[in-house]
C-alpha positions in Angstrom: -27.4 -46.3 -93.4 -30.1 -43.5 -93.6 -33.1 -43.3 -95.7 -32.4 -41.6 -98.9 -32.7 -38.0 -99.1 -35.7 -38.1 -101.9 -37.6 -40.6 -99.8 -37.5 -39.7 -96.4 -38.6 -41.0 -93.1 -41.0 -38.2 -93.1 -42.2 -39.9 -96.7 -42.8 -43.1 -95.4 -44.7 -41.6 -92.6 -47.1 -39.5 -95.1 -49.8 -41.0 -97.2 -50.2 -43.3 -98.4 -47.7 -45.6 -96.5 -48.3 -43.8 -93.4 -45.8 -46.0 -91.3 -45.3 -45.7 -87.8 -41.6 -45.2 -86.0 -41.2 -49.2 -85.8 -42.4 -49.8 -89.8 -39.8 -46.9 -90.8 -37.2 -48.8 -88.3 -37.9 -51.7 -90.3 -37.6 -50.5 -93.9 -34.3 -48.6 -92.9 -32.6 -51.6 -91.4 -33.7 -54.3 -93.8 -32.8 -52.2 -96.6 -29.4 -51.7 -95.1 -28.8 -55.7 -94.4 -29.4 -56.0 -98.2 -26.5 -56.7 -100.4 -26.5 -54.7 -103.5 -27.6 -57.7 -105.8 -30.4 -58.8 -102.9 -31.6 -55.0 -103.4 -32.0 -55.1 -107.1 -33.7 -58.3 -106.7 -36.4 -56.7 -104.5 -37.4 -54.7 -107.7 -38.5 -57.6 -109.6 -42.1 -59.1 -109.6 -42.0 -62.2 -111.6 -44.7 -64.1 -113.0 -46.1 -67.7 -111.4 -47.6 -69.3 -113.9 -49.6 -72.5 -112.4 -49.2 -74.4 -108.9 -46.5 -76.7 -109.5 -44.6 -77.0 -106.4 -40.9 -77.1 -107.8 -41.5 -74.3 -110.1 -42.6 -72.3 -106.6 -39.6 -73.4 -104.8 -37.2 -72.3 -107.5 -39.1 -69.1 -107.8 -39.1 -68.5 -104.0 -35.3 -69.0 -104.2 -34.6 -66.3 -106.4 -35.2 -63.7 -103.3 -37.1 -61.5 -105.6 -39.5 -58.3 -104.2 -42.9 -60.0 -105.7 -44.5 -62.2 -107.3 -47.7 -62.2 -109.4 -49.5 -65.7 -109.2 -51.9 -67.0 -112.0 -53.4 -69.8 -110.1 -55.2 -72.6 -111.3 -58.7 -74.4 -110.6 -57.7 -76.2 -107.7 -57.6 -73.8 -104.8 -55.4 -76.4 -102.3 -52.8 -76.8 -105.0 -52.7 -72.6 -105.6 -52.3 -72.3 -101.7 -50.1 -74.9 -101.3 -47.7 -72.9 -104.0 -47.8 -70.2 -102.3 -47.2 -71.5 -99.1 -43.8 -72.8 -100.6 -43.1 -69.6 -102.0 -43.6 -67.4 -98.7 -41.5 -70.1 -96.8 -38.2 -69.3 -99.1 -38.4 -65.4 -98.5 -36.2 -63.6 -96.1 -37.7 -60.5 -97.1 -41.6 -60.9 -97.0 -43.1 -61.3 -100.5 -45.9 -59.1 -102.1 -48.1 -61.7 -103.9 -50.3 -59.6 -106.4 -52.5 -60.6 -109.4 -55.0 -59.3 -111.6 -58.2 -59.7 -109.7 -60.7 -57.9 -112.1 -63.3 -60.7 -112.4 -65.0 -62.2 -115.8 -62.3 -63.7 -117.8 -59.4 -62.3 -115.5 -59.0 -63.6 -112.1 -58.8 -66.7 -110.0 -60.3 -69.8 -111.7 -60.8 -71.6 -108.2 -62.5 -68.7 -106.9 -66.4 -67.2 -106.9 -67.2 -66.0 -110.6 -68.1 -62.3 -110.7 -68.6 -60.0 -113.6 -65.6 -58.0 -115.0 -65.5 -54.1 -114.5 -67.7 -53.4 -117.2 -70.4 -55.6 -115.9 -70.3 -54.3 -112.6 -70.5 -50.8 -114.4 -73.6 -51.7 -115.9 -75.1 -52.4 -112.5 -74.0 -48.9 -111.6 -74.3 -49.6 -108.0 -71.6 -48.3 -105.5 -72.8 -50.7 -103.0 -72.6 -53.5 -105.0 -69.5 -52.9 -106.6 -67.8 -52.5 -102.9 -69.7 -56.1 -101.9 -68.1 -58.0 -105.0 -64.7 -56.2 -104.6 -64.5 -57.3 -100.8 -65.6 -61.0 -102.0 -62.5 -61.0 -104.2 -60.4 -59.6 -101.7 -61.4 -62.1 -99.4 -60.8 -64.9 -101.7 -57.6 -63.3 -102.5 -56.5 -63.0 -99.3 -57.2 -66.8 -98.5 -54.7 -67.4 -101.2 -52.0 -65.4 -99.9 -52.6 -62.1 -102.2 -51.7 -58.6 -100.6 -51.7 -56.4 -103.8 -54.5 -56.5 -106.8 -53.3 -55.2 -110.2 -56.9 -53.0 -110.1 -59.2 -50.9 -110.4 -58.4 -50.4 -114.0 -59.4 -46.7 -114.3 -59.3 -46.8 -118.8 -61.8 -44.8 -120.5 -64.0 -47.1 -122.7 -63.7 -44.8 -125.9 -63.0 -46.2 -128.7 -65.4 -49.1 -129.6 -62.7 -51.4 -131.8 -60.3 -51.7 -128.6 -59.7 -55.3 -127.5 -57.8 -54.4 -124.5 -59.8 -51.6 -122.8 -63.2 -53.0 -124.1 -65.0 -55.2 -120.7 -61.7 -54.2 -118.6 -63.0 -50.7 -117.8 -66.0 -49.2 -115.6 -67.0 -47.8 -118.6 -67.1 -44.5 -120.9 -68.3 -41.9 -118.2 -65.3 -40.6 -116.0 -68.0 -39.6 -113.5 -69.5 -43.4 -113.0 -65.5 -45.0 -113.5 -64.3 -42.7 -110.4 -67.5 -43.7 -108.5 -67.1 -47.4 -109.0 -63.4 -47.1 -108.8 -63.6 -45.4 -105.2 -65.9 -48.2 -104.1 -63.6 -50.8 -105.3 -60.4 -49.5 -104.1 -61.9 -49.1 -100.5 -63.2 -52.6 -100.3 -60.0 -54.1 -101.6 -57.7 -51.9 -99.1 -60.1 -52.1 -96.1 -59.5 -55.8 -96.6 -55.9 -55.5 -96.6 -54.5 -55.7 -100.2 -52.8 -52.8 -101.9 -54.5 -51.4 -104.7 -52.8 -50.4 -108.1 -54.4 -47.7 -110.5 -54.0 -48.7 -114.0 -52.7 -48.2 -117.0 -51.0 -44.9 -116.2 -51.3 -42.3 -117.7 -54.4 -43.5 -119.1 -55.5 -45.6 -121.8 -58.8 -45.8 -123.8 -58.6 -43.3 -126.4 -56.3 -45.4 -129.0 -58.0 -48.8 -130.2 -55.1 -50.5 -130.0 -53.1 -52.7 -127.8 -50.0 -51.8 -125.8 -49.2 -55.7 -125.8 -48.4 -55.3 -129.4 -47.2 -51.9 -129.6 -46.5 -48.3 -127.6 -50.0 -46.9 -127.9 -51.0 -43.0 -127.2 -52.8 -41.1 -124.9 -53.8 -38.5 -127.4 -55.9 -35.8 -125.4 -54.7 -32.4 -124.4 -53.2 -31.4 -121.4 -56.8 -29.4 -120.4 -58.8 -32.5 -121.6 -56.5 -35.1 -119.6 -57.2 -33.1 -116.6 -60.9 -33.3 -116.6 -60.6 -37.1 -117.5 -57.7 -38.9 -116.5 -56.4 -36.1 -114.1 -59.3 -35.9 -112.1 -59.7 -39.7 -111.6 -56.1 -40.4 -110.4 -56.2 -37.4 -108.4 -59.0 -38.2 -106.3 -57.7 -42.1 -105.6 -54.7 -40.7 -105.0 -56.0 -38.7 -102.2 -58.5 -41.7 -101.4 -55.1 -43.8 -100.5 -54.2 -45.4 -103.6 -50.8 -47.6 -102.7 -49.4 -48.0 -106.5 -49.7 -47.1 -109.8 -48.9 -49.1 -112.8 -47.1 -46.9 -115.3 -48.0 -48.6 -118.6 -46.2 -48.7 -122.3 -48.8 -45.8 -123.5 -47.2 -42.5 -124.7 -48.5 -38.7 -123.6 -46.9 -36.6 -126.3 -48.9 -33.2 -125.0 -47.2 -33.7 -121.4 -44.1 -34.6 -123.5 -43.8 -31.5 -125.4 -45.2 -29.4 -122.3 -41.7 -30.8 -120.6 -39.3 -30.0 -123.8 -39.6 -33.4 -125.5 -39.1 -33.2 -129.4 -39.3 -35.6 -132.1 -39.4 -39.4 -131.2 -39.1 -38.7 -127.7 -42.7 -37.4 -127.3 -43.6 -40.7 -128.0 -41.6 -42.4 -125.3 -44.0 -45.0 -123.0 -44.7 -44.0 -120.1 -42.9 -46.9 -118.2 -39.6 -45.3 -119.4 -40.5 -41.8 -119.0 -39.1 -39.4 -116.6 -41.7 -36.7 -117.5 -44.9 -38.9 -117.1 -43.6 -40.5 -113.8 -41.5 -38.1 -111.9 -42.8 -34.7 -113.2 -46.4 -35.5 -114.0 -47.3 -38.5 -111.3 -45.0 -37.6 -108.3 -44.8 -33.8 -109.1 -47.9 -32.3 -110.5 -50.3 -35.3 -108.8 -48.3 -35.6 -105.7 -48.5 -39.4 -105.5 -46.2 -40.7 -102.9 -46.3 -44.4 -102.9 -45.4 -47.3 -105.4 -45.0 -47.2 -109.2 -45.1 -50.6 -110.9 -44.3 -51.1 -114.4 -46.8 -52.8 -116.4 -45.2 -56.4 -118.5 -41.8 -55.4 -119.7 -42.3 -58.4 -122.0 -44.9 -56.6 -124.0 -44.2 -55.2 -127.4 -45.5 -51.6 -126.5 -41.8 -51.6 -124.6 -40.0 -54.0 -126.6 -40.8 -51.9 -129.8 -39.4 -48.9 -128.3 -36.0 -50.3 -127.1 -33.9 -53.4 -127.0 -34.4 -54.6 -123.1 -30.9 -54.4 -122.2 -31.3 -50.6 -123.1 -35.0 -50.2 -121.6 -34.8 -52.2 -118.4 -32.3 -49.4 -116.7 -34.6 -46.8 -117.7 -37.4 -48.4 -116.2 -36.3 -47.9 -112.9 -33.9 -44.7 -113.4 -36.9 -42.6 -115.1 -39.3 -43.4 -112.0 -40.7 -46.9 -111.8 -40.2 -48.5 -108.4 -40.4 -52.3 -109.5 -39.8 -54.1 -112.8 -42.9 -56.3 -113.8 -41.9 -59.7 -115.5 -38.8 -61.3 -116.7 -38.1 -63.7 -119.3 -34.9 -64.1 -117.6 -34.3 -62.6 -113.9 -30.5 -63.5 -113.7 -29.9 -62.0 -116.9 -31.9 -59.0 -116.1 -30.0 -58.8 -112.9 -26.7 -58.4 -114.6 -28.2 -55.7 -117.1 -28.8 -54.0 -114.2 -25.6 -54.4 -112.6 -23.7 -53.2 -115.9 -26.1 -50.0 -116.0 -25.0 -49.3 -112.5 -21.2 -49.4 -113.2 -21.9 -47.4 -116.8 -23.8 -44.5 -115.0 -27.0 -45.5 -117.0 -28.8 -46.4 -113.5 -28.2 -44.3 -110.5 -27.6 -45.6 -107.1 -29.9 -43.1 -105.6 -32.6 -44.3 -107.7 -32.0 -47.7 -106.6 -32.4 -46.8 -103.1 -35.8 -44.9 -103.6 -37.0 -47.6 -105.3 -36.0 -50.3 -102.7 -37.3 -48.3 -100.1 -40.8 -47.6 -101.7 -40.9 -51.4 -102.2 -39.9 -52.1 -98.4 -42.1 -49.2 -97.7 -45.3 -51.1 -99.7 -44.5 -54.3 -97.4 -44.6 -52.4 -94.4 -47.9 -50.5 -95.1 -49.1 -54.1 -95.4 -48.0 -55.3 -92.1 -46.3 -57.9 -93.6 -43.0 -57.1 -91.4 -44.9 -58.2 -88.2 -47.2 -60.6 -89.8 -46.8 -64.4 -88.8 -46.8 -67.1 -91.8 -50.4 -68.3 -91.0 -51.4 -64.2 -91.1 -49.8 -64.2 -94.7 -51.4 -67.3 -96.0 -54.3 -68.4 -93.4 -54.9 -72.0 -93.1 -57.4 -72.9 -96.1 -60.6 -74.1 -94.8 -62.1 -77.2 -96.4 -59.6 -76.7 -99.8 -61.7 -73.9 -101.2 -62.3 -70.4 -101.0 -65.5 -69.9 -102.9 -68.0 -70.0 -100.3 -72.0 -70.1 -100.7 -72.7 -66.6 -99.6 -70.1 -65.8 -101.8 -71.3 -67.8 -105.0 -74.8 -65.9 -104.1 -73.8 -62.6 -104.1 -71.7 -63.5 -107.4 -74.9 -64.4 -108.7 -76.9 -61.3 -107.4 -74.1 -59.3 -109.1 -74.4 -61.3 -112.3 -78.1 -61.0 -112.6 -78.1 -57.1 -112.1 -75.5 -56.5 -114.8 -77.2 -58.6 -117.8 -78.6 -55.2 -120.1 -81.1 -55.4 -122.8 -79.5 -52.9 -125.5 -82.9 -53.0 -128.0 -85.8 -54.9 -129.0 -87.3 -53.2 -131.9 -89.5 -56.3 -132.9 -90.9 -57.5 -129.7 -89.4 -61.0 -129.7 -88.6 -61.0 -125.5 -89.6 -62.9 -123.7 -88.9 -66.1 -125.9 -90.8 -69.6 -124.9 -90.7 -73.1 -125.9 -94.2 -72.8 -127.1 -93.0 -70.2 -130.1 -89.4 -70.5 -130.3 -89.2 -74.4 -129.8 -86.3 -74.6 -132.6 -83.2 -72.6 -131.8 -80.3 -72.4 -134.0 -76.9 -71.0 -131.9 -74.4 -69.5 -134.1 -71.3 -69.4 -131.6 -68.1 -67.6 -132.2 -66.1 -70.2 -130.9 -62.5 -69.3 -131.4 -62.6 -65.8 -130.1 -63.6 -66.5 -126.3 -62.3 -65.1 -122.8 -59.3 -63.2 -122.3 -56.8 -65.1 -124.3 -58.6 -66.8 -126.9 -58.5 -70.1 -125.0 -61.2 -72.4 -125.2 -63.8 -71.6 -122.8 -66.7 -74.5 -122.1 -68.5 -71.9 -120.1 -69.4 -70.1 -123.5 -70.8 -73.2 -124.6 -73.4 -74.0 -121.8 -75.9 -71.7 -123.7 -77.5 -75.2 -125.2 -77.5 -77.2 -122.2 -79.3 -74.3 -120.7 -82.0 -73.5 -123.3 -82.5 -77.5 -123.8 -83.1 -77.7 -119.4 -86.3 -75.2 -120.3 -87.4 -76.9 -123.2 -86.3 -75.7 -126.4 -84.8 -77.8 -129.3 -81.1 -76.5 -130.0 -78.7 -77.1 -132.7 -75.6 -75.7 -134.0 -75.7 -73.4 -137.1 -74.6 -75.5 -140.2 -73.4 -73.1 -142.9 -74.1 -75.9 -145.5 -77.9 -75.8 -144.4 -78.7 -72.1 -142.8 -81.8 -71.9 -140.7 -85.0 -71.3 -142.2 -88.4 -70.2 -141.1 -89.5 -74.1 -142.2 -86.6 -75.5 -140.4 -86.1 -72.9 -137.3 -88.0 -70.3 -134.8 -84.9 -68.8 -133.6 -81.5 -67.7 -134.5 -79.3 -66.7 -131.6 -76.0 -65.4 -132.2 -73.6 -66.1 -129.1 -70.3 -64.2 -128.7 -68.1 -64.4 -125.6 -65.3 -62.1 -126.3 -64.0 -60.1 -122.9 -61.0 -58.1 -123.3 -58.2 -60.1 -125.0 -55.0 -59.3 -125.7 -52.6 -59.4 -128.6 -55.7 -59.7 -131.1 -55.4 -56.2 -131.9 -59.1 -55.2 -132.5 -62.6 -56.9 -131.7 -65.4 -57.0 -134.5 -68.2 -59.2 -135.7 -66.6 -61.4 -138.1 -69.2 -62.7 -140.2 -67.6 -64.7 -142.9 -65.7 -66.8 -140.2 -68.5 -67.5 -137.9 -71.0 -68.3 -140.8 -68.4 -70.0 -142.7 -68.5 -68.8 -146.2 -68.9 -65.0 -148.2 -72.4 -65.6 -149.3 -73.8 -66.7 -145.9 -71.4 -63.9 -144.5 -73.8 -61.8 -146.8 -77.5 -63.5 -145.6 -79.1 -61.5 -142.8 -82.3 -63.5 -141.8 -84.0 -61.2 -139.3 -86.7 -60.2 -141.8 -87.9 -63.9 -141.7 -86.7 -65.6 -138.6 -86.3 -64.0 -135.1 -82.7 -63.3 -134.3 -81.2 -62.3 -131.4 -77.5 -61.6 -130.4 -76.5 -62.0 -127.0 -72.8 -61.0 -126.2 -70.9 -62.4 -123.3 -68.0 -59.7 -123.7 -67.9 -56.8 -126.4 -70.5 -54.4 -125.7 -70.3 -52.9 -129.4 -71.3 -55.5 -131.9 -74.0 -53.4 -133.2 -70.9 -51.8 -134.8 -71.2 -54.4 -137.4 -75.0 -55.3 -137.3 -76.2 -52.1 -136.7 -79.9 -53.3 -137.7 -79.9 -56.3 -135.5 -83.3 -56.3 -134.1 -82.7 -57.7 -130.9 -79.3 -57.3 -128.7 -78.5 -58.5 -125.2 -75.2 -57.4 -123.5 -73.8 -59.6 -120.5 -70.1 -58.5 -120.7 -68.9 -61.7 -119.3 -68.9 -65.5 -120.4 -69.0 -66.7 -116.7 -71.9 -69.5 -116.1 -73.7 -67.3 -113.4 -73.6 -64.7 -115.9 -75.4 -67.1 -118.8 -78.0 -68.5 -116.5 -78.8 -64.8 -115.6 -79.1 -64.1 -119.3 -81.4 -67.4 -120.2 -83.9 -66.2 -117.1 -84.3 -62.6 -118.4 -84.4 -64.2 -121.9 -87.6 -66.0 -121.0 -89.2 -63.5 -118.9 -88.3 -65.0 -115.4 -86.4 -62.0 -114.5 -86.4 -58.2 -115.3 -83.4 -56.9 -117.0 -82.1 -54.4 -114.8 -78.8 -53.4 -116.4 -77.8 -50.2 -118.0 -75.4 -49.4 -121.0 -71.9 -48.2 -119.4 -71.0 -47.1 -123.0 -72.5 -46.1 -126.5 -74.1 -49.9 -127.6 -74.8 -48.3 -131.0 -70.9 -46.8 -131.3 -72.5 -43.4 -132.1 -74.7 -44.9 -135.2 -77.8 -43.2 -135.5 -79.5 -46.2 -137.2 -78.4 -48.7 -134.6 -81.2 -47.4 -132.5 -84.2 -49.1 -134.8 
């Protein structure tokens, strides 16, 4: 059996795979040895939630092409669960993850700022160092594939899903920092993934809930997303994540009409084959975004769209609620002609080629997952670098009343108004978001929570501090400052106290709260609620360190009065 016509041996020797003769032979021989059912299994990348060993054994026994790990807080347990999966695999497993930083990453690893926090440092060198840190810790836990960098453009301030995951709103900065990020990861032996193809950020809605749109015309798309993707593909990106985002201008260019203009990229031949592979020349692996998301499910029923994911250009299916049932869907689609044998062969070839490009076919078990030293991955040098990045990210947006620095002498009685219901990435309770009270008390402040029955007055308080910790979040729709909910009543929601009482807003996440409070006199954006960022914020509020972060987005949301 020979390599398929579309994915030739020459294509495997070319960028980005760059396979030698031995690796091409391994791809060819391995694919020839697989039954049709096992070939289809190579097209699935399933989620592994947590570190339960029995669940790891069951998942490993399914003979899938890849597993996306969502590890827990115990590095040893995470390592052991991954080792169980790897030991079950006859064909080496791709172990992938969203290694993005902030609220999205590995709880047992060194906390580092998210991409928007790194953009606030505007440092290619620091971005490269932090990415190398994350890559090293990921490799220690068996990861060989990262779903990043995110190269979306933060163009809509209400977006809950782009928000803190992107490198900001400037395509030039996004490209510079994404290059540094990608270079560090791939130098460390992890494949990178450009996402979310064909580009998110100009539709403020969330593709977890519906199919979103890239509304740009072709010329504008080329100067923004096209330029970013072309450059990173030329740099050697090994994979691209095709998202549940429609691109009507390109679909119309290809002759689509009616509802087909709004077909998600993940099931669009025009966007994957004609644009990404044809016009941009991408030769690597295309993985779909999670097929359990409503951005795809709202387009068609699963038994309809699943074969189209592969037939229309993706090489790997991300996530399934029922792998065995999905396999039967693909078998039936092969039998009735909705899925071609050629596309299956091409997709399997690219999955195996990615594994060979990472050297998985010639690595021992210990090389794929090195023994874990001291039961941890976060080393002191890593933690120091994480604190450095955290400090450099903190941004003073404005201080029009000259409030800063604060001190126990002038602002001893602090009232904290904390939004505890919206934190992190999944709106889970995040204890780190509540550390501000402790950190301030350690500096000599008296701190109490906001009581809607007894709102602070100049007689009872010296400083009102509003603390928000909402990073990018999925399935919420939008992010905004909900005054009524956090203050407890309609009357309290309408009360603005900064004329009588010093007021400060600190956001450990979303950078756009000036849209809802344009005259807030003092605003600090810190982008992530990790503890090292909170410590850095307190240091800067007290004048113990300078603010060095710069705005990677328009924090004023285009409102001229928000500057004052």
